[in-house]
C-alpha positions as MATLAB code, in Angstrom:
seq = 'XXXXXXXXXXXXXXXXXXXXXXXXXXXXXXXXXXXXXXXXXXXXXXXXXXXXXXXXXXXXXXXXXXXXXXXXXXXXXXXXXXXXXXXXXXXXXXXXXXXXXXXXXXXXXXXXXXXXXXXXXXXXXXXXXXXXXXXXXXXXXXXXXXXXXXXXXXXXXXXXXXXXXXXXXXXXXXXXXXXXXXXXXXXXXXXXXXXXXXXXXXXXXXXXXXXXXXXXXXXXXXXXXXXXXXXXXXXXXXXXXXXXXXXXXXXXXXXXXXXXXXXXXXXXXXXXXXXXXXXXXXXXXXXXXXXXXXXXXXXXXXXXXXXXXXXXXXXXXXXXXXXXXXXXXXXXXXXXXXXXXXXXXXXXXXXXXXXXXXXXXXXXXXXXXXXXXXXXXXXXXXXXXXXXXXXXXXXXXXXXXXXXXXXXXXXXXXXXXXXXXXXXXXXXXXXXXXXXXXXXXXXXXXXXXXXXXXXXXXXXXXXXXXXXXXXXXXXXXXXXXXXXXXXXXXXXXXXXXXXXXXXXXXXXXXXXXXXXXXXXXXXXXXXXXXXXXXXXXXXXXXXXXXXXXXXXXXXXXXXXXXXXXXXXXXXXXXXXXXXXXXXXXXXXXXXXXXXXX';
ca = [
       0.027    0.028    0.005;
       2.633    2.286    0.853;
       4.409    1.916   -2.644;
       1.629    1.941   -4.486;
       0.643    5.398   -2.384;
       3.946    6.433   -3.740;
       3.640    5.799   -6.937;
       0.101    7.324   -7.366;
       1.340   10.423   -5.851;
       4.387   10.734   -8.254;
       2.127   10.182  -11.296;
      -0.028   13.247  -10.000;
       3.035   15.416   -9.686;
       4.309   14.675  -13.067;
       0.514   14.496  -14.208;
      -0.997   17.828  -12.800;
      -1.949   19.798  -15.433;
       0.842   18.313  -18.085;
      -1.315   20.318  -21.105;
      -0.316   23.930  -19.402;
       3.710   23.142  -21.438;
       1.765   23.453  -25.282;
       4.771   21.777  -26.990;
       7.000   22.302  -24.180;
      10.589   21.742  -26.163;
       9.014   22.322  -29.690;
      12.223   21.131  -31.283;
      10.973   17.930  -29.808;
       7.797   18.080  -30.748;
       7.969   18.761  -34.319;
      10.035   15.531  -34.836;
       7.191   13.580  -33.565;
       5.077   15.675  -35.357;
       7.233   14.100  -38.466;
       7.445   10.781  -37.017;
       3.809   10.441  -36.351;
       3.042   11.349  -39.902;
       6.274    9.807  -41.630;
       7.974    6.173  -41.127;
      11.349    7.377  -42.452;
      10.999   10.713  -40.487;
      10.270    8.558  -37.483;
      13.156    5.530  -38.168;
      15.728    8.567  -38.626;
      13.994   11.232  -35.880;
      13.573   13.831  -38.865;
      12.421   17.427  -38.074;
      10.106   17.707  -40.676;
       8.012   14.892  -42.544;
       9.931   15.541  -46.089;
      13.259   13.870  -44.402;
      15.849   17.323  -44.707;
      17.644   16.886  -41.594;
      17.469   14.679  -38.143;
      17.417   16.107  -34.604;
      20.905   16.275  -32.912;
      20.210   12.701  -30.821;
      19.491    9.775  -31.806;
      15.497    9.002  -32.071;
      14.797    5.970  -29.103;
      12.615    8.520  -26.968;
      11.229    9.819  -30.262;
      10.041    6.368  -30.679;
       8.369    6.611  -27.739;
       6.527    9.824  -28.291;
       5.956    8.484  -32.190;
       4.042    5.848  -31.466;
       1.818    7.905  -28.847;
       1.513   10.168  -31.369;
      -0.090    7.090  -33.595;
      -2.132    5.454  -31.137;
      -3.726    8.345  -29.821;
      -3.335   11.752  -32.155;
      -0.853   14.137  -32.327;
      -1.429   17.015  -29.418;
       0.618   17.284  -26.032;
      -0.784   15.273  -24.508;
       0.323   12.354  -26.195;
       3.759   13.730  -26.626;
       4.016   14.831  -22.792;
       2.249   11.758  -20.930;
       4.476    8.903  -21.310;
       7.746   11.474  -20.543;
       5.382   11.034  -16.685;
       4.913    7.605  -16.843;
       8.628    6.952  -17.394;
       8.957    8.689  -14.469;
       6.386    6.836  -12.419;
       8.110    3.252  -13.620;
      11.089    4.535  -12.896;
      10.267    5.291   -8.962;
       9.143    2.046   -9.476;
      12.148   -0.094  -10.688;
      14.493    2.388   -7.980;
      12.309    0.960   -5.599;
      12.537   -2.651   -6.377;
      16.356   -2.061   -6.616;
      16.937   -0.492   -3.319;
      14.046   -2.659   -1.586;
      16.389   -5.532   -2.739;
      19.430   -4.272   -1.204;
      18.194   -3.085    2.053;
      14.155   -3.707    2.403;
      11.188   -1.448    1.651;
      11.699    1.120    3.913;
      14.836    1.916    2.410;
      13.074    1.206   -1.102;
      10.292    3.498   -0.362;
      12.702    7.011    0.894;
      14.888    6.268   -2.235;
      11.745    6.584   -4.869;
      10.543    9.083   -2.613;
      14.058   11.474   -3.127;
      14.131   10.577   -6.776;
       9.871   11.650   -7.203;
      10.997   14.688   -5.166;
      14.002   16.028   -6.440;
      13.020   19.771   -8.732;
      14.881   18.300  -11.695;
      12.812   15.057  -11.712;
       9.641   16.783  -11.643;
      10.800   19.091  -14.686;
      12.177   16.080  -16.682;
       9.687   14.050  -16.271;
       6.617   16.718  -17.514;
       9.248   17.419  -20.629;
       9.700   15.771  -23.899;
      13.569   15.752  -23.703;
      15.055   12.704  -23.999;
      16.380   12.632  -20.181;
      13.272   11.008  -19.365;
      13.711    7.635  -21.284;
      16.791    7.762  -20.612;
      17.050    7.984  -16.784;
      14.336    5.107  -17.031;
      16.712    2.757  -18.745;
      19.799    3.110  -16.443;
      17.633    2.507  -13.350;
      16.432   -0.681  -15.423;
      19.687   -1.112  -16.223;
      21.455   -0.741  -12.654;
      18.400   -3.051  -11.148;
      19.317   -5.777  -13.735;
      23.049   -5.219  -12.168;
      22.037   -5.848   -8.925;
      19.659   -9.101   -9.818;
      23.048  -10.185  -11.697;
      25.161  -10.032   -8.442;
      22.926  -12.402   -5.959;
      23.769  -15.952   -5.686;
      22.416  -18.014   -8.152;
      21.542  -15.109  -10.412;
      21.252  -16.000  -14.552;
      23.410  -14.339  -16.694;
      20.765  -12.861  -18.583;
      20.363  -10.216  -15.605;
      23.759   -9.073  -16.486;
      22.560   -9.198  -20.539;
      19.735   -7.110  -19.651;
      21.590   -4.554  -17.885;
      23.472   -4.079  -21.107;
      20.740   -4.449  -23.806;
      19.894   -1.229  -21.666;
      21.962    0.863  -21.514;
      22.865    0.037  -25.643;
      19.050    1.684  -26.056;
      20.181    4.083  -23.558;
      22.683    5.135  -26.218;
      20.187    4.988  -28.969;
      18.424    8.395  -26.504;
      22.001   10.189  -25.716;
      24.745    8.488  -26.929;
      27.356    8.424  -24.573;
      26.083    9.791  -21.788;
      24.239    6.356  -21.173;
      28.055    4.867  -21.050;
      28.998    7.013  -17.300;
      27.329    4.372  -15.415;
      29.566    1.561  -17.305;
      32.649    1.502  -14.716;
      30.138    1.622  -11.362;
      28.253   -1.658  -12.335;
      31.127   -3.199  -14.036;
      32.808   -2.733  -10.400;
      29.808   -3.910   -8.739;
      29.615   -7.288  -10.524;
      33.607   -8.144  -10.582;
      33.851   -7.062   -6.933;
      30.925   -8.709   -5.599;
      29.402  -10.845   -7.880;
      28.848  -14.977   -6.795;
      30.142  -16.259   -9.972;
      33.736  -17.467   -9.964;
      36.511  -14.745  -10.854;
      36.658  -16.325  -14.841;
      33.028  -16.111  -14.967;
      32.318  -13.267  -13.712;
      35.100  -11.661  -16.436;
      33.316  -13.085  -19.222;
      29.745  -12.044  -18.509;
      31.097   -8.786  -18.026;
      32.046   -9.138  -21.748;
      28.955  -10.907  -22.643;
      27.175   -7.781  -21.134;
      29.489   -5.169  -22.997;
      28.526   -7.165  -26.637;
      24.797   -7.058  -25.340;
      25.257   -3.112  -25.051;
      27.316   -2.523  -28.721;
      24.672   -4.496  -30.308;
      21.734   -3.347  -28.680;
      22.890    0.186  -30.039;
      25.340   -0.696  -32.657;
      23.002   -1.976  -35.088;
      21.158    1.328  -35.731;
      24.269    3.224  -36.064;
      25.545    0.619  -38.883;
      21.965    1.098  -40.102;
      22.018    4.790  -40.492;
      26.087    4.246  -41.927;
      24.894    1.742  -44.501;
      21.657    3.622  -45.901;
      22.353    5.335  -48.741;
      22.506    9.283  -47.612;
      20.551   10.655  -50.822;
      17.428    8.435  -49.361;
      17.687    9.459  -45.754;
      17.752   13.069  -43.828;
      20.940   14.740  -43.036;
      22.243   13.883  -39.857;
      21.796   16.766  -37.814;
      24.409   17.729  -35.082;
      27.586   16.485  -37.524;
      29.240   18.480  -40.198;
      29.867   15.378  -42.615;
      26.163   13.745  -42.604;
      27.712   10.700  -40.451;
      26.089    9.268  -36.932;
      29.496    8.264  -36.374;
      30.708   11.670  -36.310;
      28.090   12.414  -34.273;
      28.367   10.168  -31.727;
      32.190   10.444  -31.280;
      32.320   14.586  -31.813;
      29.243   16.930  -31.013;
      28.023   14.619  -28.465;
      30.669   12.903  -27.437;
      34.142   13.563  -26.816;
      33.373   17.875  -27.622;
      31.075   17.799  -24.655;
      34.032   17.292  -22.389;
      36.997   19.201  -24.351;
      34.697   22.238  -25.668;
      35.566   21.490  -29.367;
      32.536   20.338  -30.558;
      32.000   20.963  -34.523;
      28.894   22.574  -35.391;
      28.781   23.919  -31.736;
      29.170   27.389  -30.369;
      32.499   26.827  -28.580;
      33.294   27.110  -25.100;
      30.586   28.839  -23.333;
      31.112   27.443  -19.738;
      32.478   29.665  -16.753;
      31.232   27.498  -14.322;
      33.898   24.672  -14.796;
      34.657   22.645  -11.524;
      33.137   21.084   -8.346;
      30.979   23.524   -7.175;
      29.190   23.884  -10.557;
      26.654   21.212   -9.286;
      26.021   23.853   -6.204;
      26.135   26.991   -8.047;
      23.266   28.685   -9.167;
      22.965   27.322  -13.036;
      22.368   23.708  -11.456;
      21.956   24.042   -7.573;
      18.244   24.424   -7.662;
      17.538   21.321   -9.999;
      19.475   18.653   -7.861;
      22.269   19.867   -5.002;
      19.257   19.442   -2.498;
      20.655   15.744   -0.917;
      23.544   15.465   -2.871;
      25.776   16.029    0.112;
      23.572   13.542    2.260;
      23.991   10.803   -0.291;
      27.751   11.727    0.021;
      27.259   10.828    3.795;
      25.184    8.388    3.778;
      27.268    6.142    1.105;
      30.241    6.464    2.859;
      29.296    5.745    6.354;
      27.199    2.217    4.486;
      30.696    1.136    3.183;
      32.199    2.135    6.786;
      29.250    0.012    8.229;
      29.707   -3.012    5.596;
      33.221   -3.418    5.587;
      33.433   -6.684    7.640;
      30.886   -8.433    5.283;
      31.679  -11.006    2.630;
      32.628   -9.690   -0.425;
      29.277  -10.757   -2.118;
      27.067   -9.474   -0.073;
      24.500   -7.502   -1.731;
      23.995   -4.357    0.138;
      27.885   -3.672   -0.159;
      27.528   -4.579   -3.730;
      24.906   -2.262   -4.328;
      27.041    0.534   -2.592;
      29.414    0.004   -4.870;
      27.110    0.287   -7.843;
      25.113    3.542   -6.670;
      28.132    5.242   -5.513;
      29.853    4.751   -8.723;
      27.165    6.051  -10.918;
      26.988    9.170   -8.437;
      30.790   10.068   -8.376;
      31.318    9.460  -12.263;
      28.383   11.561  -13.308;
      28.639   14.089  -11.100;
      32.579   14.733  -11.467;
      31.770   14.716  -15.920;
      29.051   17.073  -15.413;
      31.134   19.673  -12.822;
      34.056   19.419  -15.455;
      32.738   18.825  -19.006;
      33.754   21.827  -20.808;
      31.084   21.669  -23.834;
      27.484   22.065  -24.165;
      25.579   21.197  -20.593;
      22.630   22.439  -19.300;
      21.525   22.453  -15.517;
      18.331   19.758  -16.989;
      21.514   16.827  -17.651;
      21.390   16.488  -13.773;
      18.592   14.727  -13.711;
      21.106   11.509  -14.382;
      21.981   12.126  -10.858;
      18.578   11.525   -9.150;
      18.806    8.007   -9.041;
      21.815    7.458   -7.309;
      21.156   10.308   -4.929;
      18.150    8.445   -3.800;
      19.602    5.141   -3.442;
      22.471    6.179   -1.851;
      20.017    7.640    0.660;
      17.894    4.964    1.077;
      20.518    2.709    1.475;
      22.917    4.666    3.607;
      20.241    5.585    6.251;
      19.145    2.812    6.440;
      22.311    0.988    7.536;
      22.664    4.323    9.733;
      19.733    3.813   11.229;
      20.177    0.290   12.490;
      23.593    1.426   14.132;
      21.727    4.738   15.511;
      22.678    3.365   18.971;
      26.455    3.720   17.908;
      27.685    7.447   18.426;
      29.199    8.062   15.416;
      25.965    6.554   13.372;
      24.227    9.381   15.049;
      26.878   11.724   14.531;
      26.331   10.996   10.765;
      22.670   11.024   10.207;
      22.842   14.255   12.622;
      25.744   15.629   10.193;
      23.922   14.913    7.018;
      20.181   16.266    8.193;
      22.401   20.002    9.118;
      24.256   20.030    5.804;
      20.836   19.100    4.300;
      19.206   21.859    5.694;
      21.639   24.666    5.657;
      22.272   23.950    2.240;
      18.115   24.047    1.572;
      18.097   27.150    3.250;
      20.985   28.683    1.127;
      19.055   27.747   -2.165;
      15.644   28.488   -0.871;
      17.048   32.159   -0.414;
      18.085   32.620   -3.817;
      14.244   32.973   -4.561;
      13.744   34.723   -1.260;
      10.412   36.654   -2.204;
       8.609   32.958   -2.588;
       7.740   31.261    0.258;
       9.847   32.842    2.666;
       8.630   31.039    5.730;
       9.666   27.898    4.283;
      13.327   28.705    4.769;
      12.826   29.111    8.907;
      10.655   26.239    8.903;
      13.526   24.276    7.584;
      16.475   25.507    9.706;
      14.346   25.245   12.934;
      13.045   21.972   11.814;
      16.767   20.283   10.720;
      18.253   22.001   13.746;
      15.370   20.373   16.080;
      16.289   17.623   14.245;
      19.955   17.502   14.230;
      19.911   17.515   18.360;
      17.695   14.823   18.687;
      19.092   12.797   16.353;
      22.321   12.550   18.505;
      20.200   11.090   20.889;
      18.390    9.383   19.228;
      19.576    5.844   20.151;
      18.306    6.429   23.714;
      14.901    7.203   22.693;
      11.394    4.707   23.150;
      10.859    3.246   19.610;
       7.889    5.152   19.104;
       9.596    8.750   19.990;
      12.789    7.721   17.498;
      10.508    7.353   14.682;
       8.613   10.705   14.766;
      12.649   12.198   15.656;
      13.251   10.031   12.092;
      10.084   11.894   10.480;
      11.470   14.999   11.480;
      14.176   14.765   10.090;
      12.978   13.045    6.985;
      10.161   15.938    6.858;
      13.017   18.486    6.739;
      14.951   17.632    4.431;
      12.626   16.761    1.935;
      10.251   19.948    2.560;
      12.902   22.298    0.597;
      13.221   19.922   -2.651;
       9.497   19.025   -2.647;
       8.120   22.507   -2.444;
      10.363   23.355   -5.597;
       9.016   20.420   -7.178;
       5.638   21.364   -6.822;
       6.017   25.214   -7.901;
       7.866   23.142  -10.979;
       4.832   21.446  -11.650;
       2.800   24.273  -11.598;
       4.871   26.396  -13.944;
       4.367   25.873  -17.949;
       7.620   25.067  -19.337;
       8.764   25.723  -22.963;
      11.550   25.979  -25.275;
      15.136   24.144  -24.797;
      16.375   25.310  -21.313;
      13.010   24.586  -19.267;
      14.267   25.513  -15.442;
      13.015   24.477  -11.982;
      11.326   26.450   -9.324;
       8.308   29.173   -9.621;
       7.378   30.482  -12.799;
       9.355   34.155  -13.225;
       7.541   35.139  -16.673;
       4.948   34.547  -18.799;
       4.163   33.762  -22.046;
       2.502   31.407  -24.442;
       3.052   27.927  -23.863;
       4.079   27.406  -27.985;
       6.965   29.579  -27.540;
       7.563   33.651  -27.363;
       6.282   35.837  -30.243;
       9.099   35.790  -32.821;
      11.033   33.322  -31.272;
      15.102   33.230  -30.985;
      17.718   30.067  -29.944;
      16.174   28.635  -27.723;
      12.388   29.071  -27.826;
      10.371   28.652  -31.102;
       8.176   31.120  -33.172;
       4.704   31.374  -31.991;
       3.267   32.531  -35.294;
       0.485   35.016  -35.964;
      -2.853   33.567  -37.755;
      -2.383   35.541  -41.278;
       1.477   33.755  -41.271;
      -0.176   30.149  -40.671;
      -2.609   31.124  -43.091;
      -0.243   31.925  -45.751;
       2.304   28.848  -45.006;
      -0.879   26.402  -45.003;
      -2.373   27.762  -48.957;
      -0.886   25.207  -51.365;
       1.137   23.529  -48.989;
      -0.289   20.681  -50.605;
       1.567   21.495  -53.630;
       5.725   21.566  -52.383;
       7.788   19.626  -50.104;
       8.581   22.038  -47.876;
       5.726   24.698  -47.004;
       8.527   27.290  -46.294;
      12.453   26.930  -45.277;
      14.385   28.982  -42.129;
      17.346   29.074  -39.994;
      17.483   27.078  -36.975;
      15.792   23.826  -36.046;
      13.844   26.104  -32.844;
      12.674   28.616  -35.639;
      11.173   25.649  -38.269;
       9.920   23.794  -34.939;
       7.530   26.864  -34.356;
       6.206   27.118  -38.076;
       5.738   23.356  -38.408;
       3.923   22.984  -35.591;
       1.663   25.708  -35.916;
       0.772   25.271  -40.046;
       1.322   21.077  -40.174;
       2.773   21.154  -43.263;
       6.685   20.479  -43.180;
       9.400   23.175  -42.528;
      13.043   23.038  -43.576;
      15.383   23.570  -40.738;
      18.293   25.108  -42.578;
      21.646   24.071  -40.615;
      19.882   21.921  -37.983;
      19.363   23.186  -34.400;
      22.556   25.889  -34.054;
      22.522   26.894  -37.605;
      25.706   25.391  -38.377;
      25.369   22.618  -39.798;
      25.888   22.197  -43.375;
      22.917   20.912  -44.770;
      21.480   22.244  -47.022;
      24.297   23.333  -49.086;
      23.881   26.485  -50.807;
      23.787   24.692  -54.294;
      21.478   21.940  -53.150;
      19.218   24.891  -51.849;
      19.157   26.616  -55.358;
      18.174   23.160  -57.069;
      15.272   22.662  -54.190;
      13.697   26.176  -55.529;
      14.739   25.809  -58.888;
      12.647   22.838  -58.802;
       9.815   24.031  -57.061;
       9.775   22.260  -53.908;
      10.480   25.000  -51.204;
       7.410   27.409  -51.063;
       8.505   30.205  -48.605;
      11.601   31.644  -46.677;
      10.928   32.737  -43.612;
      13.725   35.177  -41.670;
      13.643   33.931  -38.526;
      15.757   35.291  -35.558;
      18.996   35.555  -36.494;
      21.107   32.758  -34.669;
      24.447   32.443  -33.683;
      25.820   30.812  -36.338;
      27.343   34.206  -37.979;
      30.643   34.450  -40.006;
      34.059   33.435  -38.600;
      37.073   35.875  -40.179;
      36.594   35.435  -43.964;
      34.427   32.563  -43.397;
      30.692   32.087  -44.246;
      28.544   29.167  -43.013;
      25.878   27.732  -45.625;
      22.833   29.003  -43.614;
      24.022   32.546  -43.827;
      24.922   31.971  -47.310;
      21.134   30.698  -48.154;
      19.874   33.462  -46.393;
      22.026   36.169  -48.340;
      21.193   34.197  -51.450;
      17.412   34.726  -50.893;
      17.385   38.366  -49.300;
      19.698   39.657  -52.632;
      17.077   37.780  -54.831;
      13.851   37.188  -54.046;
      11.477   40.174  -53.199;
      10.702   40.841  -49.285;
       7.087   40.593  -47.752;
       6.663   41.106  -44.300;
       3.512   39.345  -42.486;
       2.797   40.052  -39.133;
       6.287   41.502  -38.581;
       7.745   38.624  -39.936;
       9.721   38.827  -43.131;
       8.576   36.363  -45.532;
      10.125   35.844  -48.909;
       8.106   33.478  -52.074;
      10.347   31.406  -54.045;
       8.252   30.754  -56.303;
       7.645   34.610  -57.497;
      10.051   36.545  -59.498;
      13.358   37.404  -58.168;
      14.056   40.626  -57.647;
      18.091   40.586  -58.884;
      19.083   37.630  -60.671;
      22.192   38.811  -61.866;
      25.388   36.546  -60.788;
      24.000   32.990  -60.879;
      24.233   30.907  -57.569;
];
C-alpha cells in the first residue's frame, strides 16, 4: 500500500496540469509530428516529414512519442504523458532495486527522493530524451544488482547491457557514464568465480554494443541520398555525431558545429551554483555522507554482500556522473543533472537505513545528524536565492533541521516510538525544500530548449514566445499560418528557415513540413547553397521565412552555408512582411537574378 501511495502521488505530481506546457520543447515535438506522419522520419528522427535533417540526438526517445502520437493522435498530451509515465516507472524500479538491498523502507525513501528532486519533476514533465535515459539506466542498475545475487542467471547482466545500449540510442555517450560502476559492482561482488564474472561482463558489453550498434550501422549503410542529413554532424555521419558533437566534444568544448566553450563555472562547485544548484544539489551532500557511512558499516561483510554490492553500484554512478557534469567544457545544461537523481535517492535510502540500524552507536548518530544539518543548511541557502517565494519555508526548514539534528544525536536512547517521530522530523525537514520546489516546478508551464526548475518567473504562451529565438520557437500569428498552409500540399516544404527551433514553431503551427536550414544551431552544412538553389528551382520550397539570426554568423572570412542561403534569398527575392515577420515567396520572380548562384 505504501508503494502504491508513492506511485500514485508521483503520477499526480508528474501528470497534473501537464497540458499547460503546450508543445514544451517544440524542437522535439516537431520531430514527433514528423514521425507520426512519415515512417522514414520516425526511423531517423527527422525534424520534418519531408526528411531534410534529423534532430541532433538518436531517435529512441522519439520512437516512444511517435508511437503514442500514432495511437492517440498528435497533441501535447500524447507527447508529454509518456514522459510522466516513465518517471513513475523509474520510481518503481528504483524502489525495487533498493528494496532488494536494504528492505522496503529504504526503497520507499529512495523512490520519494527521486520523485521529489526538482529536476526530475521538470524532466518527467518535458519531452527531452532525458526521461527515457533515466528510466533505462535505472532498469540497467536493477538488472546488474540481480546479476550480483547468488544463483542469478547471467541473463540479468545481459539485460543490463541491452538497457544501456538503448540508453545510448537515447542520448549517446552519456548512457555509458554508469558502466564503470556497474562493472565494478559485478566484478567485485558477483557470486560467480572470477573468470566467469569477467566473461559475463564481456558478454554484457557485447549485448550493449549490439543493442546500440545495429542502429549506427543501419544509418551509416543507408544511402545518404535517401535518408535525412544527420543533424549535429558536419559530414552527415552518425559516427561523427557520436564521437564529436555528442561525444568527446562535450568534455573538451571542441564540438564541431557547436558554439564553442561557453562555460564559466567549470569545477566542483558547479553542481551547487546558480545554474544547477536548485535542480539537484538539495540532497547531494546527504547522499555522499550516507554512501560513505554505508561502506564503513559494511566493511567487515563478505565480498558478495548484497548491500555492499549495491553501494558500489550507486556510489560509482554518483561519483563518475557528478565529476563529468562538474568538469565538462562543452555544451552542458542544468537539466542534465536528472541523471544524478536515482543515485542520490538510492544512496540516501541504503545508507540511512544502515545508519538507523546502528543508531545506538554514537558515530552513526553523529553521521545522521551531520547529514540532516548539512542538508537543511543547504536548503536554506538554495531557498534564499528565491527570497520572495515562500519566505517562511526557509525558516521552517532551518528550525526543523536544527531540532532533528539535536535529537538524532541522542536518538539511540529514545523509546522506539519517539525515535520514529525524530526520523519523521528529519525526513520532513530534508525533503521540504526540494518537495516545495518540485511542486512549484510542476505548477509552472515550461517551453523552449532550456526549461528551469522552481516557481515561474515570466509569462508567455506555452508554445513559445512571439518572434522566437535561439532556444525558443516562434508562435506565429494567424495571417502567417494561413500564408504557410495555402497550397502547402503542392510543395515538399511549405517553407524554409534557419535553425531547427525556428522551423519547429512554423511547422507545429501549420502542420506542413518546414525545412530547418543548418539544423539546431544553424551551423550544420545542410543543405548546401547549391542544394538549396536546386530545391528552389525544382519548386520544392514555397517560402523562406526570416527568423531571428542565430549564433551561426561568420568566422573571419568564412561564411556558413545557412548564412549564405539567407544572403542569397535576400539578394534575389522580393521581401514580404506578414504580421511583422519577413517572408520571401520563392515561387515568384526574383528581384535580382544577376550573378547566378
